[in-house]
C-alpha positions as CSV (number, residue, x, y, z in Angstrom):
1,M,72.0,204.2,31.7
2,Y,73.8,201.2,33.0
3,E,77.3,201.7,33.8
4,L,80.3,199.0,33.8
5,L,83.7,200.0,35.0
6,F,87.1,198.2,34.7
7,W,90.7,198.1,36.1
8,R,93.4,195.9,37.0
9,Y,95.3,196.1,40.4
10,S,99.0,195.8,40.6
11,E,100.3,192.4,41.9
12,G,99.6,192.1,45.5
13,I,97.4,194.9,45.8
14,Y,93.6,195.0,47.2
15,L,92.2,198.3,47.6
16,N,88.4,199.2,48.5
17,H,86.7,199.2,45.3
18,H,84.0,201.8,45.8
19,E,86.7,204.1,46.5
20,V,88.8,203.2,43.5
21,Y,85.7,203.8,41.4
22,E,85.0,207.1,42.8
23,A,88.5,208.2,42.0
24,L,88.4,207.0,38.6
25,I,85.1,208.4,37.6
26,E,86.9,211.6,38.7
27,E,89.7,210.6,36.3
28,Q,92.2,210.6,39.1
29,E,95.0,208.5,39.2
30,V,95.0,205.6,41.7
31,D,98.3,204.2,43.3
32,G,98.2,200.3,42.9
33,L,96.4,200.2,39.5
34,E,98.1,199.1,36.5
35,E,98.1,201.1,33.2
36,L,95.8,199.5,30.6
37,P,96.4,199.0,27.0
38,V,93.8,201.3,26.1
39,T,94.1,201.6,22.2
40,V,94.2,197.8,22.0
41,I,91.3,197.3,24.4
42,L,89.1,199.9,22.0
43,N,90.1,197.8,18.9
44,R,89.1,194.7,20.7
45,I,85.8,196.1,21.4
46,G,85.2,197.5,18.0
47,S,86.1,194.1,16.4
48,L,83.6,192.5,18.6
49,F,81.0,195.0,17.5
50,S,82.0,195.3,13.7
51,K,78.2,195.0,13.0
52,W,77.0,197.8,15.1
53,E,77.4,201.2,13.8
54,K,80.5,203.3,15.3
55,V,79.1,206.6,16.0
56,D,82.3,208.1,16.8
57,D,85.9,206.8,18.0
58,N,84.3,205.6,21.4
59,S,80.7,205.0,20.8
60,W,78.7,202.4,19.0
61,K,74.9,201.7,18.6
62,N,72.8,198.7,17.3
63,N,71.0,199.5,14.3
64,E,69.4,196.2,14.1
65,G,67.9,196.1,17.7
66,K,68.2,198.0,21.0
67,G,71.3,199.4,22.5
68,A,74.1,201.8,22.4
69,F,77.4,202.3,24.4
70,Q,80.0,204.6,25.0
71,V,83.6,203.9,26.2
72,I,85.3,206.3,28.3
73,T,89.0,205.5,28.9
74,T,91.8,206.8,31.5
75,P,95.1,205.3,31.6
76,Q,93.8,202.9,34.2
77,S,90.4,202.5,33.5
78,V,87.8,201.4,31.1
79,R,84.2,202.8,32.0
80,I,81.4,201.9,29.3
81,D,78.1,203.5,29.7
82,C,75.1,201.5,28.2
83,Y,71.9,202.7,27.0
84,G,69.4,200.3,26.5
85,T,72.1,197.8,25.7
86,Q,70.7,194.0,26.2
87,G,72.5,191.8,28.6
88,K,73.8,189.7,25.9
89,A,75.8,192.8,24.5
90,M,76.8,193.7,28.1
91,D,78.4,189.9,28.6
92,I,80.5,190.3,25.6
93,L,82.1,193.7,26.9
94,V,82.7,192.0,30.2
95,G,84.3,189.2,28.4
96,A,86.4,191.5,26.2
97,L,87.7,193.2,29.4
98,E,88.3,190.1,31.0
99,E,90.7,189.1,28.3
100,F,92.9,192.2,29.5
101,K,92.7,190.9,33.1
102,C,90.1,193.6,33.9
103,P,87.0,192.4,36.2
104,L,83.8,194.1,36.1
105,Y,83.0,196.6,39.0
106,D,79.4,197.3,38.8
107,P,78.4,200.3,40.6
108,Q,74.8,199.9,40.7
109,V,75.1,196.7,42.8
110,P,78.1,197.8,44.1
111,E,80.1,194.7,43.5
112,R,83.4,193.6,41.9
113,Y,83.5,190.3,40.0
114,D,87.1,189.0,40.6
115,E,88.8,186.4,42.6
116,M,89.5,189.0,45.3
117,S,85.9,189.9,46.0
118,E,84.7,189.4,49.7
């Protein structure tokens, strides 16, 4: 599995990314993060992956190749667990969240890909 996590800081807020990540995977609310339009984001992902089979409300699998992913949301975050998903599909997911001003935090590295990164 490869995990992708996305959130958006409130204006002027900059926190320790890994501490934010740890709180969000525990589904804790984090002061300084904005609430996200989760339903709109899920709809956008669904439209981008309309050729993939929608397994349930939050999961898709590629019937014409490798890969599957599940989207787990909180009011402040979107986590995507990728299972054998190819890089191109993950790039589409990252791009979709960038549309909502939510840059990627990659906990495997760990690094957040935004203009505020050190």
